[in-house]
C-alpha positions in Angstrom: 0.0 0.1 0.1 1.4 3.4 -1.0 2.2 5.6 1.8 3.7 9.1 2.5 4.9 9.9 6.0 5.9 13.5 7.0 8.3 14.2 9.9 10.2 17.1 11.3 7.5 19.4 12.5 7.6 21.1 15.9 7.7 24.5 17.6 10.1 27.1 16.3 10.7 30.6 16.9 10.0 33.3 14.2 13.2 33.6 12.1 14.3 30.1 12.8 14.8 27.4 10.3 13.1 24.0 10.1 13.2 21.1 7.6 10.4 18.8 7.0 10.9 15.4 5.4 8.4 13.2 3.5 9.2 9.6 2.8 7.3 7.3 0.4 6.9 3.6 0.7 4.8 0.9 -1.0 5.7 2.2 -4.4 8.2 4.5 -6.0 7.3 8.2 -6.2 10.7 9.2 -7.8 9.1 10.0 -11.2 6.1 11.9 -9.8 5.5 15.5 -9.1 5.5 16.0 -5.4 3.8 18.8 -3.6 3.7 20.4 -0.1 0.5 21.8 1.2 -0.5 23.4 4.5 -3.6 24.1 6.4 -3.8 26.6 9.2 -6.7 26.6 11.7 -10.0 27.7 10.1 -8.4 27.9 6.7 -8.4 25.8 3.6 -5.5 23.6 2.7 -3.3 25.6 0.4 -0.5 24.8 -1.9 2.9 25.7 -0.6 5.2 24.4 -3.3 6.1 21.4 -5.6 8.9 19.7 -7.3 8.9 17.9 -10.6 9.8 14.2 -11.0 13.3 12.7 -11.4 15.4 14.5 -14.0 13.2 17.5 -14.7 14.6 19.7 -12.0 11.7 22.2 -11.6 10.2 23.7 -8.5 7.2 25.9 -8.0 6.3 28.0 -4.9 3.4 30.0 -3.8 4.3 33.8 -3.5 4.1 33.9 0.3 7.0 31.5 0.7 9.1 32.4 -2.3 12.7 33.0 -1.2 12.2 31.5 2.2 11.2 27.9 1.5 13.1 25.4 -0.7 11.9 22.0 -1.9 14.4 19.2 -2.8 14.2 15.6 -3.3 16.5 12.6 -2.8 15.1 9.9 -5.0 17.5 7.2 -3.7 15.8 7.5 -0.3 12.3 8.3 -1.8 12.3 11.4 0.4 11.2 14.9 -0.4 12.2 17.9 1.8 10.8 21.3 2.6 13.4 23.6 4.0 11.8 26.6 5.7 13.9 29.5 6.6 12.9 32.9 8.0 9.8 31.4 9.5 7.0 33.7 10.3 4.1 33.2 12.7 1.7 32.9 9.7 3.5 29.8 8.7 1.9 28.0 11.5 -0.1 25.1 10.1 -0.2 21.4 9.6 2.0 20.6 6.7 1.2 17.8 4.2 3.1 16.2 1.4 1.4 14.7 -1.6 2.1 12.9 -4.8 0.7 13.4 -8.2 0.5 10.1 -9.8 -0.5 11.5 -13.2 2.2 14.2 -13.7 5.9 14.0 -13.9 7.0 17.4 -15.1 4.1 19.9 -14.8 3.6 21.0 -11.2 -0.1 21.6 -10.4 -1.3 23.6 -7.5 -4.8 22.2 -6.9 -5.4 19.7 -4.2 -7.6 17.5 -6.5 -4.6 16.8 -8.7 -2.8 15.0 -5.9 -3.6 11.3 -5.3 -1.6 10.3 -2.2 -1.3 12.3 1.0 0.6 12.0 4.2 -1.0 12.3 7.7 0.5 15.8 8.2 3.0 17.3 10.7 2.3 20.3 12.9 4.5 23.3 12.6 4.1 26.1 15.0 5.9 29.4 14.8 6.1 31.5 17.9 6.6 35.2 17.6 
């Protein structure tokens, strides 16, 4: 059974850095577009960023995290990372990773495009 598991969440102070990891199992995701989403209390789940499948080397970020967050992947370990720098209190949310089984190069931002989801990891940024 295909599964994604996030880790690395926690409580950080504003300005600190944090790296989230998302590891896949049950099938390979190395060729698939992978996305990171987040959901703050009382808000809809929103697209944070994504990375194309193996060999394409593309990333896409929502405007609010550009220049602060970086997504990378290590296909050998089936792991995708979300490096978060210059954290802001408004970054507080549950962060989810997701896999798009239909796309390998084009990074889509809509939730419905993603087929596999992790359970989420809480990130809290204190001011």
